[in-house]
PDB file with one MODEL, atoms N, CA, C and O in Angstrom:
MODEL        1
ATOM      1  N   MET A   1       5.576   9.864 -32.110  1.00  0.00           N
ATOM      2  CA  MET A   1       4.429   9.198 -32.701  1.00  0.00           C
ATOM      3  C   MET A   1       3.507   8.629 -31.631  1.00  0.00           C
ATOM      4  O   MET A   1       2.302   8.495 -31.845  1.00  0.00           O
ATOM      5  N   ARG A   2       4.067   8.303 -30.502  1.00  0.00           N
ATOM      6  CA  ARG A   2       3.249   7.739 -29.423  1.00  0.00           C
ATOM      7  C   ARG A   2       2.124   8.689 -29.017  1.00  0.00           C
ATOM      8  O   ARG A   2       1.048   8.242 -28.621  1.00  0.00           O
ATOM      9  N   ALA A   3       2.366   9.986 -29.114  1.00  0.00           N
ATOM     10  CA  ALA A   3       1.373  10.990 -28.725  1.00  0.00           C
ATOM     11  C   ALA A   3       0.291  11.170 -29.788  1.00  0.00           C
ATOM     12  O   ALA A   3      -0.728  11.808 -29.525  1.00  0.00           O
ATOM     13  N   GLY A   4       0.497  10.623 -30.976  1.00  0.00           N
ATOM     14  CA  GLY A   4      -0.511  10.729 -32.028  1.00  0.00           C
ATOM     15  C   GLY A   4      -0.572  12.085 -32.694  1.00  0.00           C
ATOM     16  O   GLY A   4      -1.622  12.488 -33.195  1.00  0.00           O
ATOM     17  N   LYS A   5       0.541  12.789 -32.704  1.00  0.00           N
ATOM     18  CA  LYS A   5       0.598  14.113 -33.322  1.00  0.00           C
ATOM     19  C   LYS A   5       1.413  14.067 -34.602  1.00  0.00           C
ATOM     20  O   LYS A   5       2.510  13.508 -34.611  1.00  0.00           O
ATOM     21  N   PRO A   6       0.901  14.642 -35.683  1.00  0.00           N
ATOM     22  CA  PRO A   6       1.697  14.703 -36.910  1.00  0.00           C
ATOM     23  C   PRO A   6       2.889  15.629 -36.708  1.00  0.00           C
ATOM     24  O   PRO A   6       2.917  16.413 -35.759  1.00  0.00           O
ATOM     25  N   MET A   7       3.860  15.540 -37.586  1.00  0.00           N
ATOM     26  CA  MET A   7       5.091  16.299 -37.381  1.00  0.00           C
ATOM     27  C   MET A   7       5.641  16.879 -38.669  1.00  0.00           C
ATOM     28  O   MET A   7       5.280  16.476 -39.775  1.00  0.00           O
ATOM     29  N   THR A   8       6.523  17.833 -38.479  1.00  0.00           N
ATOM     30  CA  THR A   8       7.346  18.386 -39.545  1.00  0.00           C
ATOM     31  C   THR A   8       8.776  18.087 -39.156  1.00  0.00           C
ATOM     32  O   THR A   8       9.181  18.337 -38.020  1.00  0.00           O
ATOM     33  N   ILE A   9       9.544  17.553 -40.088  1.00  0.00           N
ATOM     34  CA  ILE A   9      10.900  17.104 -39.774  1.00  0.00           C
ATOM     35  C   ILE A   9      11.904  17.793 -40.688  1.00  0.00           C
ATOM     36  O   ILE A   9      11.673  17.963 -41.885  1.00  0.00           O
ATOM     37  N   SER A  10      13.023  18.184 -40.090  1.00  0.00           N
ATOM     38  CA  SER A  10      14.155  18.706 -40.843  1.00  0.00           C
ATOM     39  C   SER A  10      15.366  17.847 -40.480  1.00  0.00           C
ATOM     40  O   SER A  10      16.103  18.163 -39.546  1.00  0.00           O
ATOM     41  N   PRO A  11      15.564  16.754 -41.229  1.00  0.00           N
ATOM     42  CA  PRO A  11      16.673  15.850 -40.902  1.00  0.00           C
ATOM     43  C   PRO A  11      18.016  16.486 -41.228  1.00  0.00           C
ATOM     44  O   PRO A  11      18.153  17.223 -42.205  1.00  0.00           O
ATOM     45  N   PHE A  12      19.014  16.183 -40.381  1.00  0.00           N
ATOM     46  CA  PHE A  12      20.324  16.795 -40.638  1.00  0.00           C
ATOM     47  C   PHE A  12      21.490  15.871 -40.360  1.00  0.00           C
ATOM     48  O   PHE A  12      22.625  16.238 -40.664  1.00  0.00           O
ATOM     49  N   HIS A  13      21.271  14.675 -39.791  1.00  0.00           N
ATOM     50  CA  HIS A  13      22.419  13.854 -39.430  1.00  0.00           C
ATOM     51  C   HIS A  13      22.023  12.389 -39.281  1.00  0.00           C
ATOM     52  O   HIS A  13      20.882  12.070 -38.945  1.00  0.00           O
ATOM     53  N   GLY A  14      22.969  11.522 -39.532  1.00  0.00           N
ATOM     54  CA  GLY A  14      22.805  10.090 -39.245  1.00  0.00           C
ATOM     55  C   GLY A  14      21.620   9.457 -39.942  1.00  0.00           C
ATOM     56  O   GLY A  14      21.470   9.549 -41.160  1.00  0.00           O
ATOM     57  N   ASP A  15      20.774   8.808 -39.139  1.00  0.00           N
ATOM     58  CA  ASP A  15      19.632   8.102 -39.702  1.00  0.00           C
ATOM     59  C   ASP A  15      18.390   8.979 -39.827  1.00  0.00           C
ATOM     60  O   ASP A  15      17.335   8.492 -40.234  1.00  0.00           O
ATOM     61  N   GLN A  16      18.493  10.257 -39.485  1.00  0.00           N
ATOM     62  CA  GLN A  16      17.340  11.142 -39.540  1.00  0.00           C
ATOM     63  C   GLN A  16      16.725  11.259 -40.938  1.00  0.00           C
ATOM     64  O   GLN A  16      15.498  11.261 -41.046  1.00  0.00           O
ATOM     65  N   PRO A  17      17.518  11.357 -42.014  1.00  0.00           N
ATOM     66  CA  PRO A  17      16.890  11.402 -43.337  1.00  0.00           C
ATOM     67  C   PRO A  17      16.048  10.155 -43.626  1.00  0.00           C
ATOM     68  O   PRO A  17      14.974  10.260 -44.218  1.00  0.00           O
ATOM     69  N   PHE A  18      16.521   8.990 -43.218  1.00  0.00           N
ATOM     70  CA  PHE A  18      15.750   7.759 -43.409  1.00  0.00           C
ATOM     71  C   PHE A  18      14.410   7.838 -42.686  1.00  0.00           C
ATOM     72  O   PHE A  18      13.360   7.585 -43.277  1.00  0.00           O
ATOM     73  N   TRP A  19      14.454   8.195 -41.387  1.00  0.00           N
ATOM     74  CA  TRP A  19      13.223   8.226 -40.589  1.00  0.00           C
ATOM     75  C   TRP A  19      12.291   9.348 -41.030  1.00  0.00           C
ATOM     76  O   TRP A  19      11.072   9.183 -40.984  1.00  0.00           O
ATOM     77  N   ALA A  20      12.833  10.475 -41.452  1.00  0.00           N
ATOM     78  CA  ALA A  20      11.990  11.559 -41.964  1.00  0.00           C
ATOM     79  C   ALA A  20      11.232  11.096 -43.196  1.00  0.00           C
ATOM     80  O   ALA A  20      10.037  11.358 -43.337  1.00  0.00           O
ATOM     81  N   LYS A  21      11.930  10.410 -44.083  1.00  0.00           N
ATOM     82  CA  LYS A  21      11.289   9.888 -45.289  1.00  0.00           C
ATOM     83  C   LYS A  21      10.232   8.847 -44.919  1.00  0.00           C
ATOM     84  O   LYS A  21       9.148   8.819 -45.501  1.00  0.00           O
ATOM     85  N   ARG A  22      10.554   8.005 -43.959  1.00  0.00           N
ATOM     86  CA  ARG A  22       9.616   6.949 -43.542  1.00  0.00           C
ATOM     87  C   ARG A  22       8.345   7.541 -42.939  1.00  0.00           C
ATOM     88  O   ARG A  22       7.246   7.073 -43.237  1.00  0.00           O
ATOM     89  N   MET A  23       8.481   8.557 -42.101  1.00  0.00           N
ATOM     90  CA  MET A  23       7.308   9.202 -41.496  1.00  0.00           C
ATOM     91  C   MET A  23       6.439   9.858 -42.579  1.00  0.00           C
ATOM     92  O   MET A  23       5.211   9.830 -42.504  1.00  0.00           O
ATOM     93  N   TYR A  24       7.089  10.442 -43.575  1.00  0.00           N
ATOM     94  CA  TYR A  24       6.354  11.047 -44.700  1.00  0.00           C
ATOM     95  C   TYR A  24       5.613   9.961 -45.476  1.00  0.00           C
ATOM     96  O   TYR A  24       4.446  10.137 -45.828  1.00  0.00           O
ATOM     97  N   GLU A  25       6.281   8.846 -45.744  1.00  0.00           N
ATOM     98  CA  GLU A  25       5.656   7.735 -46.468  1.00  0.00           C
ATOM     99  C   GLU A  25       4.463   7.157 -45.700  1.00  0.00           C
ATOM    100  O   GLU A  25       3.485   6.719 -46.306  1.00  0.00           O
ATOM    101  N   LEU A  26       4.547   7.158 -44.382  1.00  0.00           N
ATOM    102  CA  LEU A  26       3.454   6.651 -43.550  1.00  0.00           C
ATOM    103  C   LEU A  26       2.303   7.646 -43.451  1.00  0.00           C
ATOM    104  O   LEU A  26       1.233   7.312 -42.942  1.00  0.00           O
ATOM    105  N   GLY A  27       2.517   8.858 -43.932  1.00  0.00           N
ATOM    106  CA  GLY A  27       1.464   9.856 -43.926  1.00  0.00           C
ATOM    107  C   GLY A  27       1.249  10.524 -42.581  1.00  0.00           C
ATOM    108  O   GLY A  27       0.155  11.003 -42.283  1.00  0.00           O
ATOM    109  N   VAL A  28       2.302  10.552 -41.767  1.00  0.00           N
ATOM    110  CA  VAL A  28       2.194  11.182 -40.439  1.00  0.00           C
ATOM    111  C   VAL A  28       3.072  12.426 -40.340  1.00  0.00           C
ATOM    112  O   VAL A  28       3.184  13.033 -39.275  1.00  0.00           O
ATOM    113  N   SER A  29       3.686  12.797 -41.446  1.00  0.00           N
ATOM    114  CA  SER A  29       4.586  13.948 -41.457  1.00  0.00           C
ATOM    115  C   SER A  29       4.440  14.685 -42.772  1.00  0.00           C
ATOM    116  O   SER A  29       4.114  14.099 -43.804  1.00  0.00           O
ATOM    117  N   THR A  30       4.689  15.988 -42.712  1.00  0.00           N
ATOM    118  CA  THR A  30       4.787  16.747 -43.953  1.00  0.00           C
ATOM    119  C   THR A  30       6.076  16.323 -44.652  1.00  0.00           C
ATOM    120  O   THR A  30       6.905  15.622 -44.072  1.00  0.00           O
ATOM    121  N   LYS A  31       6.234  16.750 -45.888  1.00  0.00           N
ATOM    122  CA  LYS A  31       7.452  16.423 -46.620  1.00  0.00           C
ATOM    123  C   LYS A  31       8.648  16.985 -45.857  1.00  0.00           C
ATOM    124  O   LYS A  31       8.631  18.151 -45.462  1.00  0.00           O
ATOM    125  N   PRO A  32       9.693  16.167 -45.641  1.00  0.00           N
ATOM    126  CA  PRO A  32      10.865  16.652 -44.892  1.00  0.00           C
ATOM    127  C   PRO A  32      11.491  17.882 -45.546  1.00  0.00           C
ATOM    128  O   PRO A  32      11.489  18.035 -46.768  1.00  0.00           O
ATOM    129  N   ILE A  33      12.015  18.737 -44.706  1.00  0.00           N
ATOM    130  CA  ILE A  33      12.724  19.929 -45.184  1.00  0.00           C
ATOM    131  C   ILE A  33      14.216  19.691 -44.962  1.00  0.00           C
ATOM    132  O   ILE A  33      14.670  19.709 -43.818  1.00  0.00           O
ATOM    133  N   PRO A  34      14.986  19.468 -46.023  1.00  0.00           N
ATOM    134  CA  PRO A  34      16.434  19.311 -45.838  1.00  0.00           C
ATOM    135  C   PRO A  34      17.009  20.524 -45.114  1.00  0.00           C
ATOM    136  O   PRO A  34      16.607  21.661 -45.358  1.00  0.00           O
ATOM    137  N   GLU A  35      17.939  20.265 -44.236  1.00  0.00           N
ATOM    138  CA  GLU A  35      18.526  21.323 -43.408  1.00  0.00           C
ATOM    139  C   GLU A  35      18.986  22.522 -44.242  1.00  0.00           C
ATOM    140  O   GLU A  35      18.759  23.674 -43.870  1.00  0.00           O
ATOM    141  N   LYS A  36      19.632  22.234 -45.368  1.00  0.00           N
ATOM    142  CA  LYS A  36      20.212  23.305 -46.175  1.00  0.00           C
ATOM    143  C   LYS A  36      19.169  24.130 -46.909  1.00  0.00           C
ATOM    144  O   LYS A  36      19.463  25.235 -47.366  1.00  0.00           O
ATOM    145  N   SER A  37      17.947  23.603 -47.030  1.00  0.00           N
ATOM    146  CA  SER A  37      16.911  24.390 -47.705  1.00  0.00           C
ATOM    147  C   SER A  37      15.852  24.901 -46.732  1.00  0.00           C
ATOM    148  O   SER A  37      14.807  25.397 -47.154  1.00  0.00           O
ATOM    149  N   MET A  38      16.120  24.782 -45.427  1.00  0.00           N
ATOM    150  CA  MET A  38      15.203  25.313 -44.410  1.00  0.00           C
ATOM    151  C   MET A  38      15.188  26.827 -44.488  1.00  0.00           C
ATOM    152  O   MET A  38      16.230  27.479 -44.551  1.00  0.00           O
ATOM    153  N   SER A  39      13.983  27.368 -44.484  1.00  0.00           N
ATOM    154  CA  SER A  39      13.816  28.828 -44.458  1.00  0.00           C
ATOM    155  C   SER A  39      12.576  29.129 -43.616  1.00  0.00           C
ATOM    156  O   SER A  39      11.801  28.230 -43.288  1.00  0.00           O
ATOM    157  N   VAL A  40      12.407  30.362 -43.283  1.00  0.00           N
ATOM    158  CA  VAL A  40      11.203  30.754 -42.552  1.00  0.00           C
ATOM    159  C   VAL A  40       9.979  30.370 -43.371  1.00  0.00           C
ATOM    160  O   VAL A  40       9.001  29.851 -42.833  1.00  0.00           O
ATOM    161  N   ALA A  41      10.038  30.626 -44.667  1.00  0.00           N
ATOM    162  CA  ALA A  41       8.901  30.343 -45.534  1.00  0.00           C
ATOM    163  C   ALA A  41       8.600  28.844 -45.614  1.00  0.00           C
ATOM    164  O   ALA A  41       7.440  28.441 -45.532  1.00  0.00           O
ATOM    165  N   SER A  42       9.642  28.014 -45.776  1.00  0.00           N
ATOM    166  CA  SER A  42       9.403  26.564 -45.893  1.00  0.00           C
ATOM    167  C   SER A  42       8.879  25.987 -44.584  1.00  0.00           C
ATOM    168  O   SER A  42       8.018  25.107 -44.599  1.00  0.00           O
ATOM    169  N   LEU A  43       9.383  26.467 -43.460  1.00  0.00           N
ATOM    170  CA  LEU A  43       8.890  25.989 -42.170  1.00  0.00           C
ATOM    171  C   LEU A  43       7.463  26.453 -41.929  1.00  0.00           C
ATOM    172  O   LEU A  43       6.631  25.674 -41.463  1.00  0.00           O
ATOM    173  N   ALA A  44       7.168  27.710 -42.239  1.00  0.00           N
ATOM    174  CA  ALA A  44       5.808  28.233 -42.069  1.00  0.00           C
ATOM    175  C   ALA A  44       4.827  27.458 -42.942  1.00  0.00           C
ATOM    176  O   ALA A  44       3.705  27.176 -42.522  1.00  0.00           O
ATOM    177  N   GLU A  45       5.252  27.114 -44.154  1.00  0.00           N
ATOM    178  CA  GLU A  45       4.408  26.336 -45.061  1.00  0.00           C
ATOM    179  C   GLU A  45       4.084  24.960 -44.467  1.00  0.00           C
ATOM    180  O   GLU A  45       2.938  24.513 -44.522  1.00  0.00           O
ATOM    181  N   ARG A  46       5.094  24.293 -43.901  1.00  0.00           N
ATOM    182  CA  ARG A  46       4.876  22.964 -43.321  1.00  0.00           C
ATOM    183  C   ARG A  46       3.975  23.051 -42.085  1.00  0.00           C
ATOM    184  O   ARG A  46       3.110  22.199 -41.884  1.00  0.00           O
ATOM    185  N   ILE A  47       4.178  24.069 -41.269  1.00  0.00           N
ATOM    186  CA  ILE A  47       3.346  24.231 -40.079  1.00  0.00           C
ATOM    187  C   ILE A  47       1.894  24.474 -40.485  1.00  0.00           C
ATOM    188  O   ILE A  47       0.976  23.919 -39.882  1.00  0.00           O
ATOM    189  N   ALA A  48       1.692  25.297 -41.498  1.00  0.00           N
ATOM    190  CA  ALA A  48       0.334  25.535 -41.995  1.00  0.00           C
ATOM    191  C   ALA A  48      -0.286  24.241 -42.511  1.00  0.00           C
ATOM    192  O   ALA A  48      -1.472  23.987 -42.304  1.00  0.00           O
ATOM    193  N   GLU A  49       0.526  23.423 -43.185  1.00  0.00           N
ATOM    194  CA  GLU A  49       0.053  22.139 -43.690  1.00  0.00           C
ATOM    195  C   GLU A  49      -0.392  21.229 -42.549  1.00  0.00           C
ATOM    196  O   GLU A  49      -1.390  20.519 -42.668  1.00  0.00           O
ATOM    197  N   LEU A  50       0.346  21.252 -41.450  1.00  0.00           N
ATOM    198  CA  LEU A  50      -0.023  20.442 -40.282  1.00  0.00           C
ATOM    199  C   LEU A  50      -1.405  20.820 -39.759  1.00  0.00           C
ATOM    200  O   LEU A  50      -2.167  19.960 -39.317  1.00  0.00           O
ATOM    201  N   THR A  51      -1.719  22.098 -39.812  1.00  0.00           N
ATOM    202  CA  THR A  51      -3.006  22.554 -39.278  1.00  0.00           C
ATOM    203  C   THR A  51      -4.158  22.325 -40.248  1.00  0.00           C
ATOM    204  O   THR A  51      -5.314  22.265 -39.828  1.00  0.00           O
ATOM    205  N   ARG A  52      -3.862  22.199 -41.525  1.00  0.00           N
ATOM    206  CA  ARG A  52      -4.910  22.036 -42.547  1.00  0.00           C
ATOM    207  C   ARG A  52      -5.292  20.594 -42.825  1.00  0.00           C
ATOM    208  O   ARG A  52      -6.448  20.319 -43.146  1.00  0.00           O
ATOM    209  N   HIS A  53      -4.355  19.672 -42.711  1.00  0.00           N
ATOM    210  CA  HIS A  53      -4.589  18.318 -43.197  1.00  0.00           C
ATOM    211  C   HIS A  53      -5.069  17.379 -42.097  1.00  0.00           C
ATOM    212  O   HIS A  53      -4.290  16.925 -41.259  1.00  0.00           O
ATOM    213  N   SER A  54      -6.351  17.104 -42.120  1.00  0.00           N
ATOM    214  CA  SER A  54      -6.910  16.171 -41.133  1.00  0.00           C
ATOM    215  C   SER A  54      -6.395  14.761 -41.353  1.00  0.00           C
ATOM    216  O   SER A  54      -6.373  13.961 -40.418  1.00  0.00           O
ATOM    217  N   THR A  55      -5.979  14.440 -42.577  1.00  0.00           N
ATOM    218  CA  THR A  55      -5.443  13.106 -42.865  1.00  0.00           C
ATOM    219  C   THR A  55      -4.160  12.854 -42.085  1.00  0.00           C
ATOM    220  O   THR A  55      -3.959  11.756 -41.567  1.00  0.00           O
ATOM    221  N   LEU A  56      -3.299  13.849 -41.997  1.00  0.00           N
ATOM    222  CA  LEU A  56      -2.067  13.705 -41.220  1.00  0.00           C
ATOM    223  C   LEU A  56      -2.396  13.402 -39.758  1.00  0.00           C
ATOM    224  O   LEU A  56      -1.787  12.529 -39.140  1.00  0.00           O
ATOM    225  N   ARG A  57      -3.369  14.137 -39.217  1.00  0.00           N
ATOM    226  CA  ARG A  57      -3.762  13.912 -37.822  1.00  0.00           C
ATOM    227  C   ARG A  57      -4.359  12.528 -37.641  1.00  0.00           C
ATOM    228  O   ARG A  57      -4.035  11.835 -36.677  1.00  0.00           O
ATOM    229  N   ALA A  58      -5.221  12.120 -38.551  1.00  0.00           N
ATOM    230  CA  ALA A  58      -5.857  10.798 -38.450  1.00  0.00           C
ATOM    231  C   ALA A  58      -4.808   9.685 -38.549  1.00  0.00           C
ATOM    232  O   ALA A  58      -4.852   8.716 -37.792  1.00  0.00           O
ATOM    233  N   ASN A  59      -3.875   9.830 -39.480  1.00  0.00           N
ATOM    234  CA  ASN A  59      -2.828   8.821 -39.637  1.00  0.00           C
ATOM    235  C   ASN A  59      -1.946   8.745 -38.390  1.00  0.00           C
ATOM    236  O   ASN A  59      -1.570   7.658 -37.952  1.00  0.00           O
ATOM    237  N   ALA A  60      -1.620   9.909 -37.824  1.00  0.00           N
ATOM    238  CA  ALA A  60      -0.783   9.941 -36.623  1.00  0.00           C
ATOM    239  C   ALA A  60      -1.501   9.271 -35.454  1.00  0.00           C
ATOM    240  O   ALA A  60      -0.882   8.531 -34.690  1.00  0.00           O
ATOM    241  N   MET A  61      -2.789   9.525 -35.312  1.00  0.00           N
ATOM    242  CA  MET A  61      -3.567   8.891 -34.227  1.00  0.00           C
ATOM    243  C   MET A  61      -3.622   7.373 -34.422  1.00  0.00           C
ATOM    244  O   MET A  61      -3.486   6.617 -33.460  1.00  0.00           O
ATOM    245  N   ALA A  62      -3.819   6.932 -35.654  1.00  0.00           N
ATOM    246  CA  ALA A  62      -3.884   5.495 -35.933  1.00  0.00           C
ATOM    247  C   ALA A  62      -2.545   4.826 -35.617  1.00  0.00           C
ATOM    248  O   ALA A  62      -2.512   3.753 -35.013  1.00  0.00           O
ATOM    249  N   LEU A  63      -1.452   5.452 -36.021  1.00  0.00           N
ATOM    250  CA  LEU A  63      -0.128   4.887 -35.746  1.00  0.00           C
ATOM    251  C   LEU A  63       0.152   4.892 -34.246  1.00  0.00           C
ATOM    252  O   LEU A  63       0.779   3.970 -33.725  1.00  0.00           O
ATOM    253  N   SER A  64      -0.308   5.919 -33.563  1.00  0.00           N
ATOM    254  CA  SER A  64      -0.143   5.993 -32.117  1.00  0.00           C
ATOM    255  C   SER A  64      -0.802   4.792 -31.436  1.00  0.00           C
ATOM    256  O   SER A  64      -0.227   4.192 -30.527  1.00  0.00           O
ATOM    257  N   GLY A  65      -1.995   4.454 -31.877  1.00  0.00           N
ATOM    258  CA  GLY A  65      -2.690   3.300 -31.311  1.00  0.00           C
ATOM    259  C   GLY A  65      -1.901   2.004 -31.492  1.00  0.00           C
ATOM    260  O   GLY A  65      -1.836   1.171 -30.588  1.00  0.00           O
ATOM    261  N   LYS A  66      -1.310   1.848 -32.662  1.00  0.00           N
ATOM    262  CA  LYS A  66      -0.498   0.653 -32.917  1.00  0.00           C
ATOM    263  C   LYS A  66       0.730   0.627 -32.016  1.00  0.00           C
ATOM    264  O   LYS A  66       1.076  -0.410 -31.450  1.00  0.00           O
ATOM    265  N   ILE A  67       1.381   1.776 -31.890  1.00  0.00           N
ATOM    266  CA  ILE A  67       2.588   1.859 -31.062  1.00  0.00           C
ATOM    267  C   ILE A  67       2.254   1.558 -29.607  1.00  0.00           C
ATOM    268  O   ILE A  67       2.972   0.807 -28.947  1.00  0.00           O
ATOM    269  N   GLN A  68       1.174   2.138 -29.107  1.00  0.00           N
ATOM    270  CA  GLN A  68       0.796   1.910 -27.718  1.00  0.00           C
ATOM    271  C   GLN A  68       0.430   0.456 -27.455  1.00  0.00           C
ATOM    272  O   GLN A  68       0.629  -0.050 -26.350  1.00  0.00           O
ATOM    273  N   GLY A  69      -0.100  -0.212 -28.466  1.00  0.00           N
ATOM    274  CA  GLY A  69      -0.452  -1.614 -28.325  1.00  0.00           C
ATOM    275  C   GLY A  69       0.719  -2.575 -28.390  1.00  0.00           C
ATOM    276  O   GLY A  69       0.575  -3.748 -28.046  1.00  0.00           O
ATOM    277  N   GLU A  70       1.869  -2.101 -28.823  1.00  0.00           N
ATOM    278  CA  GLU A  70       3.035  -2.976 -28.973  1.00  0.00           C
ATOM    279  C   GLU A  70       3.678  -3.380 -27.660  1.00  0.00           C
ATOM    280  O   GLU A  70       4.265  -4.458 -27.564  1.00  0.00           O
ATOM    281  N   ARG A  71       3.578  -2.543 -26.660  1.00  0.00           N
ATOM    282  CA  ARG A  71       4.241  -2.811 -25.381  1.00  0.00           C
ATOM    283  C   ARG A  71       5.733  -3.055 -25.600  1.00  0.00           C
ATOM    284  O   ARG A  71       6.301  -3.988 -25.032  1.00  0.00           O
ATOM    285  N   GLY A  72       6.355  -2.233 -26.407  1.00  0.00           N
ATOM    286  CA  GLY A  72       7.748  -2.419 -26.790  1.00  0.00           C
ATOM    287  C   GLY A  72       8.726  -2.480 -25.634  1.00  0.00           C
ATOM    288  O   GLY A  72       9.595  -3.353 -25.607  1.00  0.00           O
ATOM    289  N   VAL A  73       8.604  -1.580 -24.688  1.00  0.00           N
ATOM    290  CA  VAL A  73       9.534  -1.575 -23.555  1.00  0.00           C
ATOM    291  C   VAL A  73       9.320  -2.827 -22.706  1.00  0.00           C
ATOM    292  O   VAL A  73      10.285  -3.482 -22.313  1.00  0.00           O
ATOM    293  N   ASP A  74       8.071  -3.161 -22.425  1.00  0.00           N
ATOM    294  CA  ASP A  74       7.775  -4.368 -21.633  1.00  0.00           C
ATOM    295  C   ASP A  74       8.335  -5.621 -22.302  1.00  0.00           C
ATOM    296  O   ASP A  74       8.944  -6.468 -21.650  1.00  0.00           O
ATOM    297  N   ARG A  75       8.119  -5.721 -23.603  1.00  0.00           N
ATOM    298  CA  ARG A  75       8.599  -6.902 -24.327  1.00  0.00           C
ATOM    299  C   ARG A  75      10.120  -6.966 -24.350  1.00  0.00           C
ATOM    300  O   ARG A  75      10.698  -8.051 -24.284  1.00  0.00           O
ATOM    301  N   THR A  76      10.770  -5.811 -24.443  1.00  0.00           N
ATOM    302  CA  THR A  76      12.234  -5.783 -24.435  1.00  0.00           C
ATOM    303  C   THR A  76      12.777  -6.229 -23.084  1.00  0.00           C
ATOM    304  O   THR A  76      13.722  -7.016 -23.023  1.00  0.00           O
ATOM    305  N   VAL A  77      12.187  -5.734 -22.007  1.00  0.00           N
ATOM    306  CA  VAL A  77      12.615  -6.125 -20.664  1.00  0.00           C
ATOM    307  C   VAL A  77      12.416  -7.621 -20.474  1.00  0.00           C
ATOM    308  O   VAL A  77      13.300  -8.299 -19.949  1.00  0.00           O
ATOM    309  N   GLU A  78      11.273  -8.144 -20.892  1.00  0.00           N
ATOM    310  CA  GLU A  78      11.019  -9.583 -20.778  1.00  0.00           C
ATOM    311  C   GLU A  78      12.046 -10.396 -21.549  1.00  0.00           C
ATOM    312  O   GLU A  78      12.521 -11.426 -21.069  1.00  0.00           O
ATOM    313  N   PHE A  79      12.387  -9.931 -22.745  1.00  0.00           N
ATOM    314  CA  PHE A  79      13.386 -10.618 -23.577  1.00  0.00           C
ATOM    315  C   PHE A  79      14.735 -10.657 -22.862  1.00  0.00           C
ATOM    316  O   PHE A  79      15.372 -11.707 -22.785  1.00  0.00           O
ATOM    317  N   ILE A  80      15.168  -9.503 -22.339  1.00  0.00           N
ATOM    318  CA  ILE A  80      16.465  -9.431 -21.656  1.00  0.00           C
ATOM    319  C   ILE A  80      16.466 -10.319 -20.420  1.00  0.00           C
ATOM    320  O   ILE A  80      17.432 -11.040 -20.173  1.00  0.00           O
ATOM    321  N   GLU A  81      15.385 -10.270 -19.643  1.00  0.00           N
ATOM    322  CA  GLU A  81      15.317 -11.104 -18.441  1.00  0.00           C
ATOM    323  C   GLU A  81      15.349 -12.588 -18.781  1.00  0.00           C
ATOM    324  O   GLU A  81      15.985 -13.366 -18.071  1.00  0.00           O
ATOM    325  N   ARG A  82      14.679 -12.994 -19.848  1.00  0.00           N
ATOM    326  CA  ARG A  82      14.729 -14.407 -20.271  1.00  0.00           C
ATOM    327  C   ARG A  82      16.142 -14.807 -20.637  1.00  0.00           C
ATOM    328  O   ARG A  82      16.619 -15.872 -20.246  1.00  0.00           O
ATOM    329  N   ARG A  83      16.818 -13.938 -21.399  1.00  0.00           N
ATOM    330  CA  ARG A  83      18.192 -14.239 -21.806  1.00  0.00           C
ATOM    331  C   ARG A  83      19.123 -14.326 -20.599  1.00  0.00           C
ATOM    332  O   ARG A  83      19.964 -15.221 -20.521  1.00  0.00           O
ATOM    333  N   LEU A  84      18.972 -13.408 -19.674  1.00  0.00           N
ATOM    334  CA  LEU A  84      19.806 -13.440 -18.469  1.00  0.00           C
ATOM    335  C   LEU A  84      19.530 -14.695 -17.636  1.00  0.00           C
ATOM    336  O   LEU A  84      20.452 -15.333 -17.129  1.00  0.00           O
ATOM    337  N   HIS A  85      18.260 -15.030 -17.508  1.00  0.00           N
ATOM    338  CA  HIS A  85      17.883 -16.218 -16.728  1.00  0.00           C
ATOM    339  C   HIS A  85      18.445 -17.486 -17.384  1.00  0.00           C
ATOM    340  O   HIS A  85      18.937 -18.378 -16.692  1.00  0.00           O
ATOM    341  N   ASN A  86      18.374 -17.563 -18.694  1.00  0.00           N
ATOM    342  CA  ASN A  86      18.887 -18.748 -19.412  1.00  0.00           C
ATOM    343  C   ASN A  86      20.404 -18.794 -19.416  1.00  0.00           C
ATOM    344  O   ASN A  86      20.990 -19.869 -19.539  1.00  0.00           O
ATOM    345  N   HIS A  87      21.040 -17.652 -19.284  1.00  0.00           N
ATOM    346  CA  HIS A  87      22.505 -17.593 -19.320  1.00  0.00           C
ATOM    347  C   HIS A  87      23.120 -17.989 -17.975  1.00  0.00           C
ATOM    348  O   HIS A  87      24.205 -18.569 -17.937  1.00  0.00           O
ATOM    349  N   PHE A  88      22.439 -17.683 -16.887  1.00  0.00           N
ATOM    350  CA  PHE A  88      23.027 -17.963 -15.566  1.00  0.00           C
ATOM    351  C   PHE A  88      22.408 -19.151 -14.963  1.00  0.00           C
ATOM    352  O   PHE A  88      22.772 -19.541 -13.854  1.00  0.00           O
TER     353      PHE A  88
ENDMDL
END
């Protein structure tokens, strides 16, 4: 999402179904393709959808801007360093 590109997801394990559904709900992904129903036709359909829907691209770019503005890694490092400093 950081790159601002919409995606097609085929979740198959662990938390992937949750995140695939979440990306679809946010409007940055085509409808997830369950692993067991993946076919050449279903994948080709989703890829075509990615190229047709400007809304998916716009939503992905908007979410990318939010993600880039979060400074998540920097904030995590700062948090850990504060905890270590306070602990020792």
